[in-house]
N, C-alpha and C positions, 0 to 999 in steps of 0.2 A: 714818741709823738708826732713829730712830723709826718709819719707811714698812717697814723691811725686818720689825722686830718687829710692826709689824701686817698684813702679809701672811704671815709665821711662824703668827701668829694665827688667821688666815681659812683659812688652809693646815689648820691644825691643826682646828680644831671644824669645816670640810667632809670630813676624814678621818672625825671624831668621827658627824658626821648619818650618811656612809655607812656605818661601821660598825652605828652603832643599826639603819637601816636593814634591812641583811643579818642582822642578829639579831632583826630586830623580830619574824618568825614566833612564834618559839619563846616570847619575853620573853612578846607579846600573848597565846599559846594560855595560858602559865600564868597571865595576871593576867585571864584572862577577857574582855577588850576585842577578842576578834577571833576571828568565828562560823565559822575554822578548825573548830575543836575547842570544842564549847562545854566548859568544866570546874565552871565557880562555880554555886552555888545559882540566884544571880540569876541569872545570862544562860538556866539552864535553866527559867525561870517566865514570863519573856519569851516564850521559845519555846511552851512552853507554854501562852499565854495568844492568843497570833496563832494557831497551833493550833486553839484551841478557836472563835474567831472565825471561822477558814477552814472546821473541819467541821461551823463548826453552819450558814453560809451556803451550803452548794450543795448542800444535798437540799432547800432553800427552790424554787430555780433551778430545779430538774430537773422537783420536783412544779406548778412556775408552767407547766411546760411541757407538762406531761401535762393540767392542765383545760384549754389550751385548747385541747385537742386531737389537741398533733404525738402520731408515733408515738413509742412508747416507746424502740423501737430503733435510731428515726434518735437520738433524743435522746442515750440510752447511746455510740451510735457515736462522735459529735462528743464527749461527754464521755472517750472514752477515747485519744485523740488527743493533746489536751491535758494531760491527764492524767498518760501520759508524757513531755511534751515539761516539764512540771516538774522531772519527775526528771533530764534530758539537761541543763536547764542546774544546776542545782544540782552536779551531778556535773560538771561544765566550769569551774563558778564557786568554790564552796567547795571543792569534792575537785582543786582544782589550786591553789589561795593557798599561797604559801611552796613552802618546800625542801621534799623532803620526804627520810626516813630510810629506813633499812633493818627498822624498828620499826615505821615511821610513813609508808608508801609515800603518793604521791598516788595521785588516782583510776586515770590511765593506765595506772601500771606493774604496778598489781594487776591486769588486766585481762589477763596473760600469767602469771600466777601461779599455781602450782596449790593453790588456795585451791577448788576443789571444793566438798567436804563441806559448807564454811559458803556457797557459792552457791546449793546445790540447798535447804538453807535456808529461803535468803532467799526462791526462787521458790516455795517450795512457801506460804510468807508471803505474797508476792502474788496465788496462786490461790486460797485461803479466801478471801481481802480481794477480790478480784473479784467472785467468786460471791456474798458479801453483799452486797455493792453491789448486784448485778443482782437478787437477793432483794429487799430494800429498795425499789427502786422502782418492783415491782407493790404491796410491801405498804403501800405512802403510801396509794394508790388505795384499801383496804379499809378502815383503821385511822388516817387521817390522818398526817401527818405528825410533831405532838407525841408520839402515842402508841407511834410507831414507833420515833424516836428513842431514847424513854427506858426502852422494854422492852431493846431491843435492846443498849444502850448501858450497860445496869445490868449483862445478864447478860455483857456482856464483860468488868468490872470484875470481877464474881463468879467467873469461873472464869478469867480472862486475868492481873488479877491476881495472884491464887492462886501462877499457874503463875510469874509473873517473879518474887516475892519468891522463891521456891524457888531459879531459877534464877540471879537477881543475889546468892547466897551472902548473904540476909537484910539486905542493907547500908539498909533503908528499918525502919522504926522499926513491929515489930510489934503493940503494947499499942496503938497509935496506928493502921495500917492496916486489921487486921480491923475494929473498930469501923466504920472509914468503906464496907469492904467490907460490911458488915451493914447500913448502909445505904441502899445502892443495892441488897439484894435485898427491902427494905421497898418500895423507888421502884418495885420492878417488878413488885410485888402492887399498889398504889393505880394503877399505867399500866395496868393487866388492866381495876381496877374504873372508871378515867375512859372509858377508851374501851366499854364496857356500860353503863356510863351515857348515855354520849353519843349509842349506837344508841339504846337507848330513848326518849332525850327528840326525834330527827331521826325514828324511827318514829311516835312523837305527835302531830308536825307532820303529818305527812304522811297518814296514815288521817284526824287532823281535816280536812283541806284537801281531802280524797277526798269526805268527810261531808257539806261545807260544798258541793261543789258537785253532789252526787246530791241535797240537801233544797231546789237552786236559790237559797240564800244568792248567794252570787257573782252571780249572774244575774242577781238582783232590786239589787243595790249594788254595780255593777262599779265606779262614779266613786270610791263612800266605800273601796272595796277597793283600789283604785289607787294614791290615795294615803296606804294606811297601807302596803302591801306593796310601793312601789316609790320612786325619791328618782330625784330629777333629776341630773346629774349631767354638766359641759359638759369633761372632760379626757378624757386617754386612760382607756381604761379597762384597769388594770396586769391581767389577770388573763384578758379575752378578748383585750387586745393592739391593735384597733380601737378606732376609737371609738362612743360609746352615750351615745343622749339618755334613756335611762334605765338604771337595774340594781336588780334583786330585792335587796332590803336581803340583809344577812347573817344567818344563821340561818332567815330564811325556809321555809316549804314551796318558794314558787316559786322561790326561790335553791339550794333543793336539787335542783328538780327539773328547773332549767337548766343546774345544773352536771351535772346527769348529761348531757343530750343534747351537750353540750360537748364533754366529757373524754371521752380514748382507751382508757382501760381501763372497761369498765361493771360498777358493784356492786350496782347493786337487785337485790335478792331473792335473792343469796350470803350466803354461815351467816358469819359473826362467826370463826367456827373458822378460815377459809381465811386471812383475814389476819392471825390472833394465831400460827398455826402458820406461818406468813412468815417474819412479826416474829421467833420464838424460834428459827427456824433462823437467819438472817441472824444473831442472835445467838450463835450457836454460832460462825458464820465468824469473827465477830469476835475474838471470845475468844482465836482461833488463831494470827493474826495476827503480834502482837505479839511472846508468846512464839518463835516462828520466826524473826523477825525480830533479837531479842536471842541466840539462838543462832546466826545468822549472821554477829555484830557480835564476839562474845565467846567461842564457843568452848567452852564451859561441858562436851563431851564428849570433849572433845580428839582432835577428830575431824580435824586438821591434823594435816600432816608437821611431826618437828621444825622449826624456823628459820624454817618458812612464816609471815608476819607476820597478824595478822587482820584481817580485812575492813574499811574504814574504813566508816563511818553511809554516807558517799557512795557506794560502790560497791554497798555490799549496798543501798543504794536502788535504783537503776539496775536490778542486777539482780531486785531487788522489782519494779520496774515494768514493765519486758519481760515477767514469767509474768502479770501482771497483765494486760495490753494485748495476747496472747495469748488469755488465754481469754476474754478480751470481745470481741473480734473472733469469735473461733470462735465462739461463741454467740448472740453477735448476728445473726450473717450469719443463721443456723439460722431465730435469732426471727422473722428478714423474711420465711420462707417458711411457717415452720409456729409460727407465735405460739402462747402459754399466755397460759390465762386471760383469755382475751378479748378479747385487744388485736387489732388491726385487723392482720389480712395486709396485704404490703409487699414491696417489690422492690430491688435495688440498683440501679436505675435509678432510683427512687422517692428513695431515699435522697439520692442524691448530684443533685437538682432540688430539695429540700425544702432552703429557705433560710429557712424562717420560726423564728425563734427560735434558728436556726444560733449567731448570738453569745453564748446567754447559757448554752448548752451547752460551749458553746468555754469560756466564763467558767467554768463551776462545774467543768470540769476540772481547771483550772490551780489553780483555789481545793483545791480537794480536794488536789493533786499537794503543792503548797505545804504545806498542812496537815499531811498524812503527812508531810514533809519534816522538819519545825519538832517534828512528836511525837516522833522518833525521834532529832532531835539533842538534846532533849532528857531527852530515857531515857535515852540515853547518857550523861550526864552526871551525872543526879541519882538515877538506878533506873528500870526502865521501868516497874516497878507504881509509881511515883510519876507516871512520866507518862503512865498510865490516868485521869490525872486532866481530861488533852482530853474522856474523854467525857463532860464535865458542856454537851458540844454542843448537848442536849436544849433547854435554857434560851435557847440561841442561835434553835434550829429553831422552838422553842414561840413566842419572838416574834414572828418571820417570820408563822408558823403564823394565829395572832390578828391579826396587821394586816394579811396581804394575803390571807389565802384566809378570814379568818370562824370558822375555828375555834370551835367551844363560843360561838358568841353566842347568843342568846337561849335558852340551857340550862336546866335547873333548878336548882334550891338544893344540890342531891347533887352534881351535876356538879363545879360551882364548887366546890364543901369539897373533894371527892377530886381536884381537879385542887390547888388551893393546897397542898393535904397532899403530892403527890405534889413539887409545885417545892419545895415550904420542903427537904422529904426528900432532893430530889438537892444542892441549894446546901448544907447539912449535909456531907453524904456527901464532896463536891467538896474542901469545908473543910479535912476531917477527913484526904483521900486527898494533898492535897500539903501538910498540915504532917507526913506521916511520911517527907520527901522525906531521902533522904539523899547520899553521895557517893561516887561511885568510885574507887577509886582508883587 
């Protein structure tokens, strides 16, 4: 009898576990433990933090390749393939986990539904993001990684966050949100001032170097100059990608001249207005992609027919990435043969044979793709206005800019003061924006 009782107990436990497994998707969804749909604020913040790191790192990888001399068209084409791959992976994993319902179908069933109005919004978001990303690739060369990311991200917050606040039916706390937006706006002004000051510093270094050469100072003290301007290195030069016995110190005139010789996009003699114009244009593009995605997933304008479920984040992100991929391919194939902004001319054959740095470009695409996906997952839970806190990515980009590329090394006290003020305002703005997080019903 005891053995029968134990057997029945085990049988009951087995069926209890089976039922729990069958119901776990819904239960885990509501508890925020499963990433099929992120619903809690905690889960949203985790998504935002991961997105922040990914979105702040991939621009550094593309900048690294441009400074090595790799054609920007080649780099962006590689990046584009893995950027789409990330969306496909997310769609067929998170988008297919659990059993879908009529109200919340999985990824594959949504592909055949009559949801084209929402699909169009998602694809419009992908178009403007692709154009913005392509523009920043050239802006980085003109104004540097740090300033480009700060200015474009701040514009994104000022415009995009305001739009998302009203689209999300004001679920974020306005008394907290908009002071944060104001801090981002101040960061824009400081970012422009940092670039202008740093450009003046670089010009002074180059003028001083040129005058010294004309006066014969370098010719008379070549050994002393060599000791002060260069440093011995035995490791692989991260920026050049080759082994080097000596390297110009970050921030010196020789460093700037050497960089100009190696990089793919030549900037000497170009107006700073070009770089800032590209940066502001990119910021406007970035400010529109998140509101478009918001409309795609929540249908605030009631464009879907009655009974048609809203697009899930994963389905919308798939269409979003498809359009991003198509636009990037078209523009970069054109730029191979008709380059812009003094970029080198290339060809499809040259691109296919260019394996120098391809791995970094492919990694950058994955980081950007997963970063965007995580931003949207967090935004769907806590409001897209709060999710714009991931625009803190310049904090990460500035770190890489200083460590890898020597930005702001040997600059004036004025430049350092403006840089610290810019980053401080940025940190304050991000903290305020995250504090405004709401909860979507």
